[in-house]
N, C-alpha and C positions, 0 to 999 in steps of 0.2 A: 349656515354651515356649522356642523357640530365641532366643538373644540376638543382636541386630543389632550388627554390627561395622563401623563407618564406614571403617575402614582397608582393608576388602576391596572398597570401591568403586573401580572403575577407569574412567578417562576416556580415550576414544580418539576420534580424528577419524573422522567418518563422511561419506562422500560421498553425494550424492543417489541415486546408483545402488545404494547399499547398503540403501536403505530400500524396503520394499514399499509398495504404495499406501495401505494402512491406516495404517501408521506415518507416512507422509508427511502424510496428512490430520490425524492426531492432533497432529503437530508444528505444522502450520499453524494449526489451531484453538486449540491450547494457547498458542502465541505471541500470537495475536490476543486471547485472553482475558486474558493477562498485560498486553498493551498497553492493553486497555480498563480493567483494574483500576488500573494505574498512572495512566492519564489521568484516570480518575474521582477517585482520591484527590488528584491534583495540582490538579485543578479545584476540589475542595472546600477544599483547603488555601489556595487563592488567594481564597477567599470569593466565588467566582462562583456565580451562581444557575444550577443545572443545567437547570431547567425553562425559564428564559429563554434559555439558550444553545441549546437544541434546539427552541424554538418558532419555526416558520416565519413569516416576515413576511407581512403581508397582500398586499403588492405581489408580483407574480410575477417581478420583475427578477432575483432570485437564480437562477431556473431558466435564464434566458438566459445569465447569467454561467457557470453550471455547464456547460450544453450547449455554449455557444460555446467555452469553454476546452478542453473535452474534444475537440471537433471539431478545433481547432487542433493539439492535441497528437497526435492520431491521424494527421492529415495530415502533420505533420513526421516522426513515427515511420515512417510508410509510405515517405516520401521517403528518409529515411536508410537504411532497410532495402533500398531499391532500389539505392542507389549505394555503400553501405558493405559491405565483405566481412562475411560472417556471423560469422567468428571474432573480428572487432573489436567485435562487440556481444554476445558470448557471456556468458550468465549461469550457465554450468555445467549447463544443461539443466533448471533448476528450474521455470521457467515451462512448459516443454514437458511435464514430468512432472505438473505440477499440472493443466493444462488438457486435455492429449491424452486423447481417449476419454471425457471427462467429459460427462454429459448437460447440455443447455443450462440446465435449471433449477438444476443444481448449480454451474455456472459463475456464474450470477446470484447464488446464495446466497453463494458464496465472495467474489465481488466486492463484495457489499453488506456482509458482515461485515468485510472488510478496510477498506473505505472508512469505515465508521462508527468502528471501533476506532482506526485510524491517525489519522483527522482529529480525533477527540476528544483524543487525546494530543498530536499535533503542532500542530494549529491551535488547539484549545480551551485547551490547557494550556501547552505549550512556547512557542508563538509569543506568547502572552499575557505570558510572563515575559521572553523574550529577543529578540523580534522575528522577522520573516520570514527575514532573511539567515542568522542563526546557527541558526535552526530548520532551514533548508534544508541547512546543513552537517551537522547532526546526522541529519537524515532520509537524506541521501545516505550517511553513514557506517553507519547502521543497515542499509541495503540492501547489506550487505557483498559479496554475490555479484556486484555490478556493479563493484566497486572494482578488478578486474583490468584493466579497459580504461577509457580516459579518455572515450570517447564515451558509453557508458551511464551513467557516473558524472556527466558533465556534463548528460545528459538528466534523470536523477533529481533533481539539484540544481535545474535549471531548472523542472521540473514542480512540485517542492515550493515554489519561490519563487512560481511562478504561482498555485498553490493558496492560498498565503498572501496574495497580492495580491488575488485575487478574494474571499477572505474579508473583507479590509478594505474593498474597494470595495462589496460587496453588503451587508455588515453582518450576514451570516447564515452560520453554519457549514454550512448545507445547500448552499450554492453549491459549496464544495470537496468535500463528500460526494458530491453528484451528479456532479461532474466526475471524481472519483476512481473512483466506481462505473462510469461510462460508459467511462473509459479501460481499466480492468481487464476489464470485461465484453466490450467490442468486441475488445480485443487477445486475450482468452481465446478468443473465437469464431474469430478469425483463425487462432490456433494450432491449435485443434481441427479446423477444416475444411481447413486447409492440410495437416495431417498425414494426413487421411483420403484426400485425392486423390492 
């Protein structure tokens, strides 16, 4: 049996263009799984009831919060993309690579997985510990691909703060999950169909 030598491991910086589609998806789902596990452990260490956290309320107001916030974010994003040069909102091509040419059902799956995993961690665990403002700073920092330009960084911070706000106002984690899902899904569809035409 061959002996494993940790000294032979080499770390190098890889751009999104160096990854094939399979490796890009593996990275996406692996990071979301890690996000979910960290969020789950953190929520349990905070002695929160996980079932209660994910139980939707009887009143459907949380749907209105989620759909309304998503609509506002998409409208603002479309306005910004119309008047701001594309290079000022560049994310390094990551979103384009994730959504371009992807079937609609897969865009929906990716959007749902990302929404549930990130909202569990950031709204369910981190915001519970440090509040919406600092959570939004952490959320913007985690989305490192946007940090090259102040416009996308400001947008990510604002969206995160808004997601935290609708979580507090609605009293349900499903409001930010729905909003996050709709934002990612609709923007993914825009990227997919814009690139096809």
